[in-house]
N, C-alpha and C positions, 0 to 999 in steps of 0.2 A: 516690623517687616518694612524694608525700604520700598519706596514707590518708584516706579519707572515713569519718568516724565513723558516718554513717548506714548504711553498708553492713557495718559490723563485726558479728560474731556477738553481742557483748555489748549491742548497741543494742536487741535484742529485749526485754531486761529493763526498758527504760524506755518500752515501748509504752504507749499509753493504756489505762487500766483499763476493763474492760467496764462498761456502764451499770449493771448490777445491783450491782457492787462499789462504784461511786460512790454509788448510792442508799443502800446499807446503811451506808457510811461516813458519809454525811450524817445518817442516823438516829442513829448512835452519837454524832456530834458534838453532837447536840441536848442531851445531858446527862441525860436521864431514864433511871434505871437501876432495874430491879425488884429488890427484896430477895429473898434466898433464905430468910430466917428468918421463920417465922410470928410474928405479934405485932401491934402497933398499926399498923405500916405495911403489913402484908401479911395479908390474910384469905384471899384466893383465889390469884390469880396475881401480886399485887403491883403491878398497874397503877395503882390509885388512890394508893398510897403513892409510887410513882415520880413520878407527875404532881404530887402534892402537894409533894414535895421540890423538883421543878423550878420550880413556881409559888410556892413558899414559902407554902403554904396548909395547912389542916388536912385530913388524909386523909378524915375523916368528911364534909367538905363535898364532896370530889370523888366519894366513893361515893354521896352523896345526889344529886349531879348525874347520875350514871349511872342510878340508880334512877328519878329523875324523867324522864329522857329515855326510859327503857324504858316506864314507865307511860303517859306522855302522848304522846310523839312516836314511839315505837317504834324509835328508832335507838340506844338505850343499849346493848343487847346487842351490836349490830354494832360500835359504837365500841369497846366493851371488848374484843371479839374481835380487832379489827384492832390495837389497842394492845398486846394480849397477844402477838400474832404479831410485832410490829415493835419493841417496846421491848426492849433487851438486859437480861439478868439480870446479877447481880453477877459472874458468871464471864465475861461478855461475849458470851454466846450469844443470838443473835436466832433465834427459832423459824422465822420466814419465810426467813431466809438459809440456815439449816440444811436446811430442806425444799427450797429451791431447789437446793441441792447434793446432794440425794438422801437426807438423813438426816431422815426424817419421824418426829417424836416424838408421844407421846400428847398433850402440851401443845399442839402445833400442831393436831392433829385436834380437840381441844376448842375451841380458838380459832376454827377454821373452823366448827365446829358452832354456836357462838354466833351467828356471822354468818348462817348458813343458817336457824337458828331465827328470828332477827329478820326475815329476809326473808319467812318464812311467816306471822309475826304481822301484818305489814303496818302497821297503824295503832296499834301499841302494845297493851299488855295490857288497857287499859281500853276499847279499841275507839274511841277518840275520833279524829275526822277533823278535825285542826286546820289542815290545808293550810299547814304552816309552810314 
């Protein structure tokens, strides 16, 4: 009697991956990786250096963009926090993925804190309402 491959016990290993796993795999495939070494590419969490390498730009320009967005538009800290949580480090760890699995690190807490602080600032540090 022929066997049906879909009913075999081994077919459960080829089940579709959960949405979160697909999302984090997609983030990893983007190719921006945060450095672990302090230096030119990493001052704080390595977000600007990772984005600069991905975009083939100078990390100072990316940092300047975050500062400008923070001062004028108020979204710079939130963008940095989200990128910190989502971009993998050189070991492959995504802070958001680890937190999703129950391993909440201090780095993830700080990344979320940046987003929360930005929400309370509202219109940026300069208080400009540019309606962007």
